[in-house]
Each structure stands twice: as structure tokens, then as C-alpha cells.
C-alpha positions in Angstrom: 0.0 0.0 0.0 1.3 3.5 -0.9 1.5 5.7 2.1 -0.8 8.7 2.1 0.8 12.0 0.9 1.1 14.5 3.8 -0.9 17.6 3.3 0.6 20.9 4.7 -1.3 22.4 7.5 -3.9 24.9 6.3 -3.8 23.6 2.7 -6.9 22.8 0.7 -7.7 19.1 0.3 -6.5 18.9 -3.3 -3.4 21.1 -3.1 -0.6 19.4 -5.1 -3.0 17.6 -7.5 -2.6 18.5 -11.1 -5.6 18.2 -13.5 -5.3 18.5 -17.3 -8.7 19.0 -19.0 -9.5 19.0 -22.6 -12.9 20.3 -22.0 -15.7 22.4 -23.5 -19.3 23.5 -22.8 -20.7 22.5 -19.3 -20.3 19.0 -18.0 -16.5 18.5 -17.8 -15.8 22.2 -16.9 -18.3 21.9 -14.0 -16.5 18.9 -12.7 -13.0 20.4 -12.9 -14.2 23.7 -11.4 -15.1 21.8 -8.3 -11.6 20.3 -8.2 -10.1 23.8 -8.6 -12.2 25.1 -5.7 -10.7 22.4 -3.6 -7.2 23.5 -4.4 -6.3 21.4 -7.4 -4.3 23.0 -10.2 -6.5 22.7 -13.2 -4.9 23.3 -16.6 -7.6 23.9 -19.2 -6.5 23.2 -22.8 -8.3 25.5 -25.2 -8.3 26.1 -29.0 -6.1 29.0 -30.0 -8.1 32.0 -30.8 -11.7 31.6 -29.5 -11.1 28.9 -27.0 -13.9 26.9 -25.3 -17.0 27.6 -27.4 -18.9 28.2 -24.2 -17.1 31.6 -24.1 -19.5 32.6 -26.9 -22.8 31.5 -25.4 -23.7 35.0 -24.3 -22.1 38.3 -23.3 -24.2 39.1 -20.2 -21.4 39.2 -17.5 -19.4 42.4 -18.2 -19.3 41.3 -21.8 -18.4 37.7 -21.0 -20.4 34.5 -21.1 -22.4 33.7 -18.0 -21.7 30.0 -18.6 -18.0 30.4 -18.9 -17.7 32.7 -15.8 -19.7 30.2 -13.8 -17.7 27.1 -14.8 -14.1 28.2 -15.2 -12.8 30.1 -12.2 -9.5 29.1 -10.7 -8.2 27.4 -13.9 -5.1 28.0 -16.0 -5.7 28.3 -19.7 -3.2 27.0 -22.2 -4.0 27.6 -25.9 -2.9 24.5 -27.9 -3.7 23.1 -31.4 -4.0 19.5 -30.3 -4.4 18.4 -33.9 -0.8 19.5 -34.6 2.3 17.5 -33.8 3.6 20.4 -31.6 0.3 20.6 -29.7 0.2 16.9 -29.1 3.8 16.9 -27.8 3.0 19.7 -25.3 -0.1 17.9 -24.2 1.9 14.7 -23.8 4.4 16.6 -21.6 1.6 17.9 -19.4 0.0 14.4 -19.1 3.3 13.0 -18.0 3.1 15.3 -14.9 -0.6 15.1 -14.3 -2.6 13.3 -11.7 -5.9 13.5 -13.5 -7.0 13.9 -17.2 -10.5 14.9 -18.0 -12.1 15.2 -21.5 -15.5 15.6 -23.0 -14.7 15.8 -26.6 -17.1 14.7 -29.4 -17.5 10.9 -29.8 -14.3 9.3 -31.0 -12.3 12.5 -31.0 -10.1 11.5 -28.0 -9.1 8.2 -29.6 -8.3 10.0 -32.9 -5.9 12.2 -30.9 -4.2 9.3 -29.2 -5.9 10.1 -26.0 -8.0 6.9 -25.5 -8.2 6.2 -21.7 -6.8 2.7 -22.0 -3.7 3.9 -23.9 -3.1 6.8 -21.5 -3.5 4.5 -18.5 -1.0 2.1 -20.0 1.6 4.9 -20.5 0.9 6.5 -17.1 -0.3 3.9 -14.6 -0.9 6.6 -11.8 -3.0 8.8 -14.1 -6.7 9.0 -13.5 -8.5 9.3 -16.8 -12.1 10.7 -16.7 -14.2 10.7 -19.9 -17.6 12.4 -20.0 -19.8 11.5 -23.0 -23.4 11.7 -23.9 -24.3 8.0 -24.1 -21.2 6.0 -23.1 -18.5 4.4 -25.1 -20.5 1.5 -26.6 -24.0 0.8 -27.8 -26.0 2.1 -30.7 -25.9 5.7 -29.4 -22.2 5.8 -28.7 -21.3 8.1 -31.6 -24.5 10.2 -31.3 -24.0 13.9 -30.5 -25.5 14.8 -27.1 -26.5 18.2 -25.9 -28.3 18.9 -22.6 -31.9 19.3 -24.0 -31.5 16.2 -26.2 -30.3 14.0 -23.2 -33.2 15.4 -21.2 -35.5 14.1 -23.9 -33.8 10.7 -24.1 -33.8 10.2 -20.3 -37.6 10.9 -20.2 -37.3 14.1 -18.2 -39.5 16.1 -20.6 -42.2 13.5 -20.3 -42.6 14.4 -16.6 -41.9 18.1 -16.6 -44.2 20.8 -17.8 -48.0 21.0 -17.8 -50.6 18.5 -18.9 -50.7 20.2 -22.3 -47.1 20.8 -22.9 -43.8 19.1 -21.9 -41.0 21.5 -20.8 -37.2 21.2 -20.4 -35.6 22.0 -17.1 -34.6 25.6 -16.9 -30.9 24.8 -16.2 -28.4 22.4 -17.8 -29.5 19.5 -15.6 -28.1 16.7 -17.7 -24.7 18.4 -18.0 -24.7 19.2 -14.3 -25.6 15.7 -13.3 -22.8 14.3 -15.4 -20.4 16.9 -14.1 -21.2 16.0 -10.5 -20.7 12.3 -11.1 -17.4 13.0 -12.9 -16.3 15.1 -9.9 -17.2 12.4 -7.3 -15.7 9.7 -9.6 -12.4 11.6 -9.7 -12.4 12.1 -6.0 -13.1 8.4 -5.5 -10.2 7.5 -7.9 -7.8 9.8 -6.1 -8.8 8.2 -2.7 -8.2 4.7 -4.2 -4.9 5.8 -5.6 -3.7 6.9 -2.2 -4.3 3.3 -1.0 -3.1 1.4 -4.0 -0.7 3.7 -5.9 -2.6 3.0 -9.1 -4.7 5.3 -11.3 -7.9 4.2 -12.9 -10.4 5.0 -15.6 -13.6 6.9 -14.9 -16.3 6.9 -17.5 -19.5 9.0 -17.1 -22.4 9.2 -19.6 -24.9 12.1 -19.4 -27.7 9.6 -20.1 -26.7 7.4 -17.1 -26.2 10.4 -14.8 -29.6 11.9 -15.6 -31.1 8.4 -15.7 -30.1 8.0 -12.0 -32.1 11.1 -11.2 -35.0 9.8 -13.2 -35.2 6.5 -11.2 -38.3 7.5 -9.1 -40.4 8.4 -12.2 -39.2 5.2 -13.8 -40.2 3.1 -10.8 -43.6 4.8 -10.5 -44.3 4.3 -14.2 -43.1 0.7 -14.7 -44.5 -0.7 -11.4 -47.5 1.6 -11.1 -48.7 0.9 -14.6 -48.9 4.5 -15.8 -46.4 7.4 -16.1 -46.4 10.3 -13.6 -48.6 13.1 -14.8 -47.1 16.4 -15.8 -48.3 18.8 -13.2 -46.6 22.1 -13.7 -45.4 23.5 -10.4 -47.5 20.9 -8.5 -46.1 17.5 -7.5 -47.3 14.5 -9.5 -47.5 12.1 -6.5 -47.8 14.3 -3.3 -50.6 16.6 -2.3 -50.9 19.3 -1.1 -47.6 20.2 -2.7 -47.2 23.3 -4.9 -48.5 26.9 -5.4 -51.7 28.1 -3.8 -53.3 31.5 -4.4 -53.2 34.0 -1.5 -54.6 37.6 -1.6 -51.6 39.1 -3.4 -49.8 36.2 -5.0 -49.0 32.5 -4.5 -47.6 30.6 -1.6 -45.9 27.3 -2.2 -46.7 24.6 0.4 -45.3 21.2 0.9 -47.0 18.5 3.1 -45.0 15.3 3.4 -46.8 13.1 5.9 -50.1 12.6 7.8 -49.0 14.5 10.9 -48.4 17.6 8.7 -51.7 17.1 7.0 -53.5 17.1 10.3 -51.7 20.2 11.4 -52.6 22.0 8.2 -56.3 21.1 8.5 -56.5 22.2 12.1 -54.3 25.3 12.3 -54.3 26.7 8.8 -57.6 25.6 7.1 -59.7 25.6 10.3 -61.2 22.4 9.0 -60.3 19.5 11.3 -63.0 17.3 9.8 -60.9 17.1 6.6 -58.4 14.9 8.4 -60.8 11.9 8.2 -62.5 12.9 5.0 -62.2 9.8 2.8 -61.3 12.0 -0.2 -58.2 13.2 1.7 -57.4 10.5 4.2 -54.1 9.4 2.7 -51.6 11.0 0.3 -52.8 8.9 -2.7 -56.4 10.0 -1.9 -55.3 13.6 -1.8 -53.5 13.3 -5.1 -56.6 11.7 -6.7 -58.8 14.6 -5.4 -56.3 17.4 -5.7 -58.7 19.4 -7.8 -61.2 19.4 -4.9 -58.5 20.1 -2.3 -57.0 23.1 -4.0 -60.0 25.4 -3.7 -60.4 24.5 0.0 -56.8 25.6 0.7 -57.1 28.7 -1.4 -60.3 29.7 0.3 -58.4 29.7 3.6 -55.4 31.6 2.2 -57.5 34.0 0.0 -57.9 36.6 2.7 -54.2 36.6 3.6 -51.2 38.4 2.1 -48.4 36.0 1.1 -46.2 37.3 3.9 -49.0 36.7 6.5 -49.6 33.2 5.1 -45.9 32.4 5.3 -45.8 33.5 9.0 -48.8 31.3 9.8 -47.4 28.3 8.0 -44.0 28.8 9.7 -45.6 29.0 13.1 -47.5 25.8 12.4 -44.4 24.0 11.1 -45.7 23.6 7.6 -43.0 23.9 4.9 -43.5 26.8 2.5 -41.7 29.0 0.1 -42.1 32.0 -2.1 -41.3 32.0 -5.8 -38.2 34.1 -6.4 -36.6 35.3 -9.6 -32.9 34.8 -10.1 -32.3 38.4 -9.0 -34.4 37.9 -5.9 -32.5 34.8 -5.1 -29.2 36.8 -5.4 -30.6 39.1 -2.7 -31.8 36.2 -0.5 -31.5 37.2 3.2 -30.4 33.7 4.2 -27.4 33.9 1.9 -26.5 37.3 3.1 -26.8 36.3 6.7 -24.5 33.4 6.2 -21.9 35.3 4.2 -22.2 33.0 1.2 -21.0 35.5 -1.5 -17.5 36.2 -2.7 -15.9 38.3 -5.5 -14.2 36.3 -8.2 -11.8 38.0 -10.6 -12.5 37.9 -14.3 -10.7 39.6 -17.3 -13.4 42.2 -17.3 -13.6 42.8 -13.6 -14.9 41.2 -10.4 -18.1 39.2 -10.4 -20.0 37.9 -7.3 -20.2 34.2 -7.0 -21.6 31.8 -4.4 -19.3 29.8 -2.2 -19.3 26.0 -3.1 -22.2 24.2 -1.3 -20.0 22.1 1.0 -18.8 24.2 3.9 -15.8 23.1 6.0 -15.1 25.4 9.0 -11.8 27.2 8.8 -11.3 26.4 5.1 -11.9 29.0 2.4 -12.2 27.5 -1.1 -9.8 28.8 -3.8 -12.3 30.5 -6.1 -9.5 31.8 -8.3 -9.6 34.1 -11.4 -11.5 33.2 -14.6 -8.8 33.0 -17.3 -8.8 34.6 -20.7 -7.9 32.3 -23.6 -4.2 31.2 -23.3 -3.6 33.3 -20.2 -1.1 30.9 -18.9 0.4 29.5 -22.2 3.8 31.1 -21.9 4.2 30.3 -18.2 3.2 26.6 -18.7 5.5 26.2 -21.7 8.4 27.7 -19.7 7.6 25.3 -16.8 7.8 22.4 -19.3 11.1 23.8 -20.7 9.5 24.4 -24.1 9.5 27.6 -26.2 6.1 29.1 -26.8 4.6 28.6 -30.3 5.0 31.6 -32.6 
């Protein structure tokens, strides 16, 4: 067993780990940004000129792409033409020093560049090779292009999201994010295993598999229940009451998860204790079946209340509730401000506010380094490798 590498006092968990990523768009960059926040050195290989095409998705953040700013803080950018002999030589020199290699190129592209995981692992036994793809390395869809919306379709997400009349995609890149999070946890697992065995490993993550894991409850409901979950807009397909209910000046979102909470709602909010034993509402499946009858009863009780009043009453009764916020209102959320969850992150165009990573470790501040411009670190990295910069 290889002894664990000592970590300097006060260092971040992944200090000393070098990650080389041939990445683009969302999934792989999301994984490597988590590694960078934990202290890893992440070298992002970009095309000379325009770089990662996510840089061009929009220009909303001080003239920069909101996607790129979100996904690429704390990374070093080296501009390489990996299709050229020179670019491949530089990449090979980087991989000889790396602990982790991540790629989410188009199907078959890594193999054509001589970067197939099996070959890399044979040349560098301690290297952890992580590949993120749409549909996996084998099977009839292996070479099919995969973008977030399309994987949402293939995984069945659109069939359960939206209204009864119209399916809808998730409003965020949920398939990419799912794959990125499993790539992140897979790399961490492989690093932990290497500390014990001394050997690297191959990590393969497919977007379809990642989102498919998140779709397991609807699959179980549909296959074993005999019918698919209904699309219910902002309501829950299999829990009631759960969703938006009209108050005097807007909507209040309520979530009731068990019979105890249902009884409290009836007694303390609705003022209708007889509903507890009403056969239409006696169990959660009954309430789901009679949701159209239950909704006006709840809204009659809330109709004379402002949303703020309703929230206070629900909080006092211990009934889960929320208000619908816009992204800008979320950014001003008092809970985030009270817990000091915002930091400034440097970008080429100036500082941008960003949330701290979700996992909080007392006494440790995540790296949250600068967002690079294309090729920001090319000259420094080439000098480190003892190579002259391309001219």
C-alpha cells in the first residue's frame, strides 16, 4: 500500500493535485471547477483564438459568457492546437506530470488524438482518466452527439416536466450538471483509491446514465405503477398538497409530506379538522386523486391573507412553505447574506459575485480563483515544461 501523501497544515484538500482537462461547454468544466475550488491545479486546454465555445454562449457578464464565468474560475488556460504535432507533444508533456486527465470531446475525438483512456493509463499507470460523454463508449448511441436538451429528452425528463398540455425542459443544464457532479465524485473516489493502491484508474461518465439515475423515481412509478407520472406544472405528481396556492396578493408554495403535517394543516391553517378523516383526503394517494377538490379548499383559507401573512402562519404551524423568487431575488436572499455566502471572483473584465461552493468546511476557504482569458497561462506553462512558446 502506498503511504498517504502528507498535506501541509492549512492547505486545501487537493493542493498538489494537477488536473489537465481537454474540455468544453458545461459537463466537464463543471467537474473540474469543483476540483479547482478544492485546491487542485487545473490546466484547461483550449483552442487557439476563440477557446472553449462556451465563451461565446452569451455576453451578459461584463461582456463575458455567464456559462464560462460560472464554470471556469480558478483554472489556468493554455492555448494548444492539439491536432498539430507540436500541440500533441505539449499535451503529452503535461499528461506525464498530471494526476488527472478529464475530457468531454465529441464521440471518437479523444481516440483519434491518441488520448484513449486505455492507452493513457498504460503509459501513465498513476494517471486517473475521466471521460464524459453523452451516451457512453459502446452501444447504438455511442457516436450520437449529445447536448443537454437532447439528453433530457432521451432520459424521459421532458415527459414528466411541464403541464398536462405541454412538456418542458428543465430551466438549467440539468443533464450536464448531473454528469459533471458524477465526474467530480468519480475523480475524488479514484484519487482516494490511488492513495491506498498507488494505481490510477479509468472513470467513464455518460450524461444519459447520470440523468437516468435522477429519473429513477419516475421510472419506478411508471413501470411498477402501470402509468407514467402526470405532468403537473409546479405541482407534485404524486404528493398533495404540494405546490403553489393563491393568497390575496400572489402565490404561496406549500409542501405537506406526511399525515402529521396534513392534520396540522387542517386544524391550524384551514380551520377544517373534519378534513383529516374525510375519505377524499385520508391518505396521500387519496389527496393526489382529489387534488382538484382540495386546491379550492386551501385557497379559500389563504385568500384573505397576504403572502407574507400566510408564510408567517405556516412557519408557526411547522408547515413547509416558500415563495417563488426570480434569479435576481435569489441573489438578494436574506439567508445567503446572513451566512456570508457570496465572494468576489476576478475575471478579465472585472470582479463578479459568486456563491461559495455548497460544502462548507469550518476554517477552510475555497480557492475560487480568477476566470482566465484564452491562453492566459500558455507562456508560463510552456516555460515550466522547458519548451518555447509557439510563434
